[in-house]
N, C-alpha and C positions, 0 to 999 in steps of 0.2 A: 408818361408811358411812351416808349418808343416802339413802334410797330411798323414793319416793312420800310424802315429807313426814314419814317416821318414821326413828328411829335404828335401824339394823339392823347387827349385827356380821357380818363375813364368815362364809361357811358353816362354816369350820373352827372358828369361835368361837361358833356358835349353841349355847347351853348351857342345861341345865335349871335349874329353881329350885335344886335341890340343888347343882349345880355352881357356881352363883352364890354360894351360901353358902360353899363351900370357897374360892372365889376371894377373897371378902371376908375369910375367916379368914387367908389368906396376906397380904393387905394389912395386916391388924391385926398379925400377927406381925412384919412388917418395920417397920411404922411406929409402932405403939403398944406395942412389947414392954416399954418402960420407963415406960409411962404407967399410971395407975389404970384398971382395967377398968370400962367403962360401956357396956352393950349398946345398940344402935340398929338399926333395921330396914334390910333391903335393899329399896330401893324400885324399882330398875330396873337392867337389865343395862347401860344406858348413862347412867343417872341414879341414882347409888348413894350412900346415906348412909354416914357414917363407920362402920367395921365393928367386929366383935367381935374380941377377942383370942383367943377360942376359938370354934369353929364352933357356932352356936346351933341349936336345934331349929327346924323349919319353922314350928311354931305360934308361937314367939316372934317370928320374922321377920314374921309376918302381923299380930300383935296388940300387941306391946309399943310403948309410946309412945316417940318419939324422945328421946334424951338426948345431950348433947354431952360429949365427953371433954376438950375444951379443947386437944387436940393439933392441930397444924397441919402441912400438907404443905409441906415446904421443898424447895429445889432439889436438895439431896443426897438427900432421901427420894424425890423424883420419879425421879431417876436410878437409884436402887437398885431401885425398884419396876418401872421400865421394863426393867431388866436381868432381872428376874424374869419378864418376859413379859406384864406388865399394861400395856395401851395408855394413852397419854397422855389420850385422850378420856375413858376411864373415870376416871382420876385427877382430871382437871379437874372432872368431874361430881360426884365425891366432895366436892370443895371447894365447888362451887356448891350442892349439896344442904345441906351444913352451914351455909352462909351463909343460905340460904332458911329453914332451921329457926331459926337465931338471930334472923333478922328477924321471923319469925312469933312467936317467944317475946317479943320486945320489944313487938309489937303487943298481945299478951295482957296483958303487964304494964301497958301504957298503959290498956287497957280496964278492968283492975282498979283502977288508980289513979283514974280519972275516973268509974267506975260510981257511980250508975246513968246518969250523963250520957254523951253520946257524946264520943269523944276529939276535942278541938279540931282544926280543919283544920291549924293551924300546927304542931301536934305531929306530925301524920301526914306533913306535907310535910317536916319536918326528919328524921323517921325514914327516909322514902323517899330523900332526898338522901344521908343517911349510909350507907344500904345500898348505894347506887351507888358511893360513894367506897370503902367497905370491900371491895366486890367487886374493883374495879380494883387496890387496894393489895395485897390478899392473893393475887390471881392473879399480880401482878408478883413478889411475894416467892417464890411457888412456882415460877414458870416462868422468872424472870429477865426483864429488859426485852425482849430479843430474842424469847424464847419467848412472852411476853405479846403482843407486837406481831403475831407470826405467828398466834396464836390469834384476836386481835381482827380481824385482816385477814380471816381465813377467815369469821368470823361476819358481818362487815360486808358482804362480797361476797355471801354467801348471802342476807342481807336485801335487798340491792340487786336480787336476782333474784326477789323475792317474787311478781312478776306472772307469772312463767313457771311451767310445769308442774313440780312438785317433782321433783328429780333431773335436770332438763334445764336446767342453768344455762348462760348464754351463754358460749361459749368465748372466752377472752381470752389474749393473749400475757402474759408476765410483766410487761412494761412497761405494757401497758394495765391489767392488774390493779392494779399499784401506783398508777397515776394515778387510776383509778376509786376505789380505797380512799381516797386523799388527798382527792378531791373529796367523797366521801360523808361522811367524817369532819368536814370543814369545815362541811358542811351540818348534820350532826347536832349539832355543838357550838353552832352558831348557833341552831338550833331549840331546843336545851335551854336556852340562855340566855334566849331569848324566852319560853319556857314559864315559867321561874322569875320573870321580870319580871311576867308576868300573875298568877302565884300570889301574888306579894308586893305586888301593887297598884301597881307602878311603871309599868306600861303596861296599857291596857285591851285588850279582845279585838279591837277594830277596828284599833287601831294595830299591835298585835303580829301580827294576822292579815295585814295588808298587808305587813309585813316578812317574814313567813314565806313568803308567796306570791312575793315578790321573790327570796328565797333559793332557793326551789324552781325558779324560772325560770333563775336563774344556774346551778344544778346541772344542769338539763336541757340548757341551751345548751352547757355545757362537756362533758357526756357525749356529746351528739350530735356535737360537734366531734371528740371522741376516737374514737368508734366508727363514725361515719358514720350517715346517716339511717336506712338499712334496719336495721342492727343495733341502733340506739337504739330504734327502734319495736318490734323483737323483745324487747328488754330490758323495755320498758314494757308489753308485751302488746298493742301497738297494731297488730295485723295487719289486713290488708284484710278487711272483713266477709265478702265472698264467699269468699275463700280460707279463712277460719276455718270457714265452713259446711262446705266440702268436707273440711277437716281433721277436723272433729268428727264428721261423719256419713258419711265416706268409705266405711266398711264396708257401709253400706246402699246404695251405688251410686246416689245420688240422681239422678233425671232433672233436666234443666234447669228444668222447671216446679216440681219439689219443692224444688230449691235456692233458687229465687226466692221460693217461698212461705215457706220456713224463714227466709230472710233478712228477709222482711217481718215474720214473727212476732217475730224478735229485735228488730227496729227498733220494733215496736209496744210490746214490753215496755219498752225503754229510754225511749220517749216517755212511757209511763204512769208509770214510776218517776220520771222528771224532773218530771212534773206533780205527783206526790205530794210530792216534795222541795220544790217551789215552794209548795205549799199549806201544808206544815209550816213553811216560812219565814215565811209570812204569819200562820199560826195554829197554833202548835206542837201543841196537843192533848195527849193522854195516850199513854204508851208502849204500852199494851195495844191501843189502837185502831190505832196506826201499825203495830204488829207484825202484827195481823190483816190489815190492808190489804196489807202486803208479801207475806203468805202467799197472799192472793187473787190478787195479780198473778202470782206464780210459778205457782200452780195453773192460772191461765188460760193462761199461756204453754205449760205442759206439755200441756194439753188441745189447744191449737192444733197443736203438733208431733205429738201422737198422731194427729190427723186427717190430717196431711200424710204421715207415714211408716207409719201403722198402729200401734195401741196396743202390741202385743207387741214389734214391731221397735224402736220408740222407747224403751220402758221398758228393753229389753235393752241397747241401745247407751248409754243414760244410765247404767245400772248399770256396764257395762263400762268407761266412761270415768271413773268415780268413783275417786279415789285410795284411799278407804277400802275399797271392794270389791276393787280390785286387790291391795291389801296382804293382805286376808283370804284371797283365793284363793292368792296367792303363798306365804304362810306358814301355810296351813291345817295342813299336816303338822307343822310345828314347833310350832304352837300347839295341836295335837291337836283340831282342829275337823273334824268329819266330816259328809258329806252335807248334809242340809238345815240343819245348824247354821250353816254359813257364811251362808246367806241370812237366817236368823232373827237372827243376831248383827248382820248388816249393817243390817237394817231397824231394829233397836233403836238402833244407833249413828247411823244416818242421821237418824232422827227427832229424837234429842237434838241432833245437830250443826245441823240445820236450825232447830230452835227456838232454840238458843243464838245462832246467827248472826243470826236475825231480831231477837231481844231486843237484841243489841249494836247492830245497824244502826239500830233504832228510836231507841235512846239517842243514837247518834252524830248522827242527823238532828235530834233535838231540841236537842242541844248546839250543833250548827252554826247552828241557828235562834236561838241566844242564850238558850235556856232552861237553867236549872241542872239538872244530872243528878247524882244520887247514885250514883256508880259502885260504892260498896260494896254498895248494895242490888242493883244490876244484877248484879254478880259473885256475890253471895250467891244470887240467884235462879237463876243458871246453875249454881252449885255444887249447889243443891238438886235441880235437874233431873238433873244428872249422878248424884247419889247415888241417885235413884229409878231411873235407867237401870241403875246398877250392881246394885241389888237384883234387878231383873228378870233381868239377865244371870247373876247368881250362881245364881238359881233354875234357869236354863236350862242353864248349862254348868259351874257349880261355881266355888268360890273360886279355885282354883289357876289355871285357865284364864283367868278374869277378870283375875287379877293379871298374866298374860302380856300381855293386851291393854293394860292400863294402863301396863305397863313400856315398851311399844313405841309409846306416844303415840296410841293409837287413839281417845282421847276429845278429841283436838285439834280445835278448831273450824276447819274448812277453808273 
């Protein structure tokens, strides 16, 4: 089940770290009973690494480096494990985690091979493409063609709804869902092909960008034809601004004058953001400066809205509307968070998420302006910020509760 942007199991399956270990021991007994034993960690209730053939100690789960047994999930193993009561979602994530680990190991091998130089871009591109191909091939082997298509369809339609509030995907009939899946897959395939052409130097950014924009227009036109204008706008998150104000701040019972002022504040923010984008297009500048300006824009908007609704009322409604805070409140008992801990954890997570989002947005703006962006450095900076946040949270709530937050995607950039 996906709720508020995180993977959550139904209440009957919300289980402790210890129960997760027992579950993974069962997976191992059924799947790897004839394989050489090689321990690996449990990383998530819904994102799980290949498991032990014997139940490990909790300390080993937390600290042992990942190792691959070389065993693979097959269709027969999937069927056997599902009969044992283990959901397909967990089993798919076992495979995905193993694929991610193998890909990471290949990156490390390349880094050792070319050290002290950086790994050439062509090598990284080839590795990335091979990883994508391996994922599709091994999922098909594990799920079968029909099972893989069903999984891929679910993932594709979920991504199609990315502009909507997590957990509130646009309802579609079976036929609409099938057509939307086909349209989105055609666009994704075309977009991937254009991206590869740019990476290989066959097409430049200008030509490929034009073709990508045309493909997006075709997709939007066909989706609007399929769903109708109103539902298409809902899918894209293009609701009427005035309606969105009342939807967002409805619990504050805004007066007409407050709603009008809030609408103007939102428009002012968009205008300033557009002006910053235009300036970056003309003079890209450096990432730190752009990130700082994005923060200043957001801070100014927050201050305007505090003046309209009152500081306490605005801060409270903003927090209540935040998927991170809602998840922390909803699962506080399951995650053993008490009293002020929820607020303290939220503030730490929100600070990290905001910083990471600004870092990424600044890089995207520079890249859109034609400036080369080293995404490995960007991702490394975000990873370092996350590690610092994890250290602070471990001091606050301890390692086991921190692990529960990580397992449930609470560090995702929203």
